[in-house]
N, C-alpha and C positions, 0 to 999 in steps of 0.2 A: 589522275589517280581516282578511281571510283571503287571504293570498298563499301559495299552495301551494309547498312545497319538496319536492324529490325526494330520497329516500334513495339514497345512492351505491351501496348493495348490492342492494336489491330493486327500485329504480326506481319505487316507489309514491309518490304525492303525499301530503304530510302538512302539518298546520298548523305554525306556528312552534314550538309547544310540543312536538310529537311527531316531528319529522323526524329526530332523531338515532337511530341504530340501537339504542343501549342503552336509549332511552326507550320505543320502540315494540316492543321485543323482536324485532328483525329476525332471521328464521331464516337469511337469506342472509349475514348478517354473519360468522357463525362459519365458514362455508364459504369465504369469500373472503379471510379474513385471511391475509396472506403475510409471512413473515420475509424481509426484503430485505437483511439484513446479509451482508457478504462476509467470510469467514474469512481471517485472515492467517497465514502460515507462522510458527511459533514460532522457527524458526532464522534465516531470512533476512528476515522481515518483509514479504515480498511478498504481495499479495492473491492468493488462489487462487479461480478462478472455479468456481462450483458451479451446475449446472443445477437447475431446479425438480424436486423429488422425489428428488434425489441426497443421499446422506449426506455432509455436509461433512467428517466425520472421515476417511472413506475417501479423499476427494479430496486432503486435506492429506497423508495418509500416502503416497499415490501421488506427490504432488509431491516429498516428501522422498526417497522411494526412487529417483526418477528423477534425483536429484542436484540439489537446489535450490542456489541461488547463495549458500549460507551462507559460503563462502570469499570470495566477492566482497564481501559485506557487511563482512568483517573486513579486507579488503585495504587497504593504505595508499593514501590519495588520490593521484592523479596529479600534483596541483599543489603538492606538498611536496618540499622538498630531499631528495635520496636519501642524504645523509650520515647515518650512524647517529647518533641523538640530536638531530639538527637538525630542528626542526619549522617552519622558515621557509616561508611561503607564497610560491609563485613567480608573481609578476606577469609577470616576464620570465624564463622559464627559460633557463639557459645550459647547452649541451651540452658535455660533456667530449670533447675530440678523441680521447682514448685509449679510454675505456670507453663512450662515447655516453650516459652517464647525465645526467639533468637536475639541476642544482645551483643553489643561491643564489649571490649575488655573493661571499660569504665563502668558499665551497667550490668555486668554478668551475674552478680550476686543478688539474691532476692531482696536484700535491704537497699540495694542501689537503684532499683526501679520500682515502679508501682505494680507490684505483683498481686 
């Protein structure tokens, strides 16, 4: 049984035993290997796009110098009660009529939070 298989790098036909690039010593395999990882910013965790041939370190540095969203990553979630120390999740946020902050049921009145 000889069913030819093509090498994905050099496109030559090989038998079942020799079709893998490392087995037949494919010269094109070294040239076409590509690193497809996307670096993430160490401060905000956002992926930083890098074009082929660019230095990922320079792109991440540029991202940081342009003011990455590191403060946004540390900001309090919008769906949490604004009262200091309260971490209640707001399924139904209630706005204070005085300060317009979103609070949980326990802290919804102006006298219940530091308005």
